[in-house]
Every structure is written in structure tokens, then in C-alpha cells.
C-alpha positions, 0 to 999 in steps of 0.5 A: 500500500502506498502512502496517499496524497489525497488530503481530504478529511485531513483538516478536522477538529483533531487536526486543529487540536493537535496543530501547534507543536508540543514537545514530547516529555520523558516524565514517565520514570523508568521502573515506575508503573505506567498510567492505566487507560481503557480504549476500544480495540478496533482489530478485535472488537473489544475494549482494552484496559491496560491494567488487565495485563499487569501481572499477566504479560509484558506490553509494548505500547506503540503510539503511532501517527496516522492522520486519516485512514489514508494519510500515514506519517512517512516515518510511522508507516514503515514502523507500523508495517514492521511491527505487524510483520513481526507481531509473532516474534513479540507474542512468542516472547509473551509480549503483547503489542498494543498499537495506539492511534488518534484516528477515530473508530471508523478510520481505524477500521479502514486502517486495520483492513487496509494494512491487514493488522494482526496486532490490536489497534486501539483508537484514542481519537480524543488523544487523551492517552497520547497526552497522558503519556506525553508523546508530544504533537505537531502539525495535526497529530500526536507524535509517535512513541514506544513504551515497553512495560514489564509483567508488573506494568513498570516502564522498562524502556521508552522511545520518544520521537525525534527527527533523528530517531523516529521510532525504535526499531523492532530489533531494539524493542525485541532485545529487552528481557522482560 
């Protein structure tokens, strides 16, 4: 799937709320419990609550930047595909991957179908969870970030977007013993 140049639907309320740049902050401390949240899982048609994974299995929170169902961040699109292609590597190590997007549920359904996503895609159209995790925002959408949580739900690794290092690689994310 190629990244589209069709900008219809891009300039919406969410775009306006996320237009001004806000840098990401690394205020979530390594070794501490991460904030709980509850979001709809578009891939599996259920609601996911982060705390249900505590004392069950490690989790990778993969915040991604999708503008609309057809407009992907050029840095995030290959990362989404790489995570999806390697989803079984994470699950074989007992790690659940929760991809979080700011697209609404209808847009997210199209993303799941178009990309053939295997991993859960959680819709955070209010961007509340993005803000709680302080991923930052710019030009109409929250910025990507990755947070690796151990079995207790404690933050063991975080990667915040920068123009020099967009997203943590699959290899980097898989090297951690959780």
C-alpha cells in the first residue's frame, strides 16, 4: 500500500487540536508503573484496559501517527508495517503489542483492513492517552512513541520521537528481557 496524497478529511477538529507543536516529555520514570487507560480495540472488537495485563504479560505500547485512514506519517508507516510483520516474534516472547492511534473508530477500521493488522489497534481519537503519556504533537497529530512495560506494568524502556530517531526499531524493542 502506498502512502496517499489525497488530503481530504485531513483538516478536522483533531487536526486543529493537535496543530501547534508540543514537545514530547520523558516524565514517565523508568521502573515506575505506567498510567492505566481503557480504549476500544478496533482489530478485535473489544475494549482494552491496560491494567488487565499487569501481572499477566509484558506490553509494548506503540503510539503511532496516522492522520486519516489514508494519510500515514512517512516515518510511522514503515514502523507500523514492521511491527505487524513481526507481531509473532513479540507474542512468542509473551509480549503483547498494543498499537495506539488518534484516528477515530471508523478510520481505524479502514486502517486495520487496509494494512491487514494482526496486532490490536486501539483508537484514542480524543488523544487523551497520547497526552497522558506525553508523546508530544505537531502539525495535526500526536507524535509517535514506544513504551515497553514489564509483567508488573513498570516502564522498562521508552522511545520518544525525534527527527533523528523516529521510532525504535523492532530489533531494539525485541532485545529487552522482560
